[in-house]
N, C-alpha and C positions, 0 to 999 in steps of 0.2 A: 358508439365508441369514438373516442377522440382521434386526433391526428396520430397516425402510426409513427411519424418521425418524432413527434413530441414524446410519445411513449418510449421510443428507442433512446432518445436523449436522456430521459429519466432513468432508463435501465443502465445506460453507460455510467451516469453519475453514481448510481447505486453500486455498480461493480467497482467503481473508483473508491467509494467509501469502504467497501469490503476489503479491497486491497490494502488501503491505509490501516484498517483495523487489524488485518493479518500481520502487517509489518510491526506496528506499534504494540498491539496486544500480544503478538507472538513473542516479542522481546520481553515483555513483562512476564508472560507465562514461563519463558525459559529461565529467567532470573528467579522467579518464585519456585519453579520446579527444581532448580539447583539447590535451593535452601531446603525444600521439603522432600528432596530425593524422589521426585516423580520420574518414573522411567520414560513416560511418553515424551517428555521434553528433550530426550536424548535421541529420539528416532532420527535416523540418518536422512530419510526422505524429507521430513518436516524441516530439519535444520538446514539442509542444502537449499530447499525451496525458499526458506526465510532469508538466508544469506544472499541468494540470487535475486530475490525481490528488492532488497535494499541496495544491492550492488547495481541493479539496473537503474534505480532512481538516482544514485550517486553519479553514475556515468552520464545520465541525461543532464544532470545539473552542471557537471564539469564541462561538458561540450556544448552547453546552452542549447540542448535539443528540447523542443516543446514536448510536453507530455502527450503521448499518443491518445490516451483516454480523453484528455481535455480537447484535443483537436477533433476527435470523433464526436464527442458530445456537441461541440460547437457546430460541426457540419450538420448533424441531425437537427439542431435548433434552426439553422438557416433553411434547411429543407422543409421544416415545419412552418416556415413563413415568419419566424421570429428572429430578432437580432440575437446574436450569441449570448448576450447577457439576460435576455428575457426568458425566464424559465417558469416551470410549474411550481406549485407549492412544495412538493417533495424535492424537486431539483433545487429550489431556492434554499431550503434548510440544509440539504446535503452540501451544496456549494458553500454556504456560510461556515460549515464545519471544516471544509477542506481547503478553501482558498483564502489567502491573505495578500495584502498589498505590501510589498517590500522590494528593495533592489534584489536582483537575481543573485548577487554574491552572498546575500544573507541566507537564502535558501540553500545555495551550494554549501555554505559553511555548516548549516544545521544538518543537512542530509549527510555530509561527510563525517561530522562528529557522531551522528547516530549510527552511520555505517561502521565507523571505527569501533563503537561500543558493541555492535553485533559481531564484528570480526574478533574482537578481544574475547567476548563471551564464547564464541565458537571455538577459539583456541584454548581458553582456560577451562571450559566445561564442554569438552568435545562430544560430538554425537557418536553413537555407536550402533552397530547392528544388534538389535535385541534378539536374544534366543527366544524361541517360541514360548517357553514357560515363564519368561519375564514379562511378557506383554500383558497389559491390564485386561 
């Protein structure tokens, strides 16, 4: 088995990718669900978790707080004996999907606009507690 710290770093970047997929894919699902009248896209727990997830990202960007998942991944890479940018095959491709080089204000703007979209959707197509017989 390989270095456990390298494995942990890959696990963290995988969790990071799942988090991003939840935020972006969740918004797409909510919008499609609104059009197609899917009940599950109005579930209160899902919608609050989704709003909280993007809200956390927006606040991090506004206050210039480094992403805790990125910091944790880099820490594991260092403990594995690698530079923070030296990653495995899985980590490399997930990092290529997640990380881009641009000024921090660009990311703050993108996150804020996406967060505004999520909030507007939350208000215009509000979640609700589903009665038992409505659940899919």
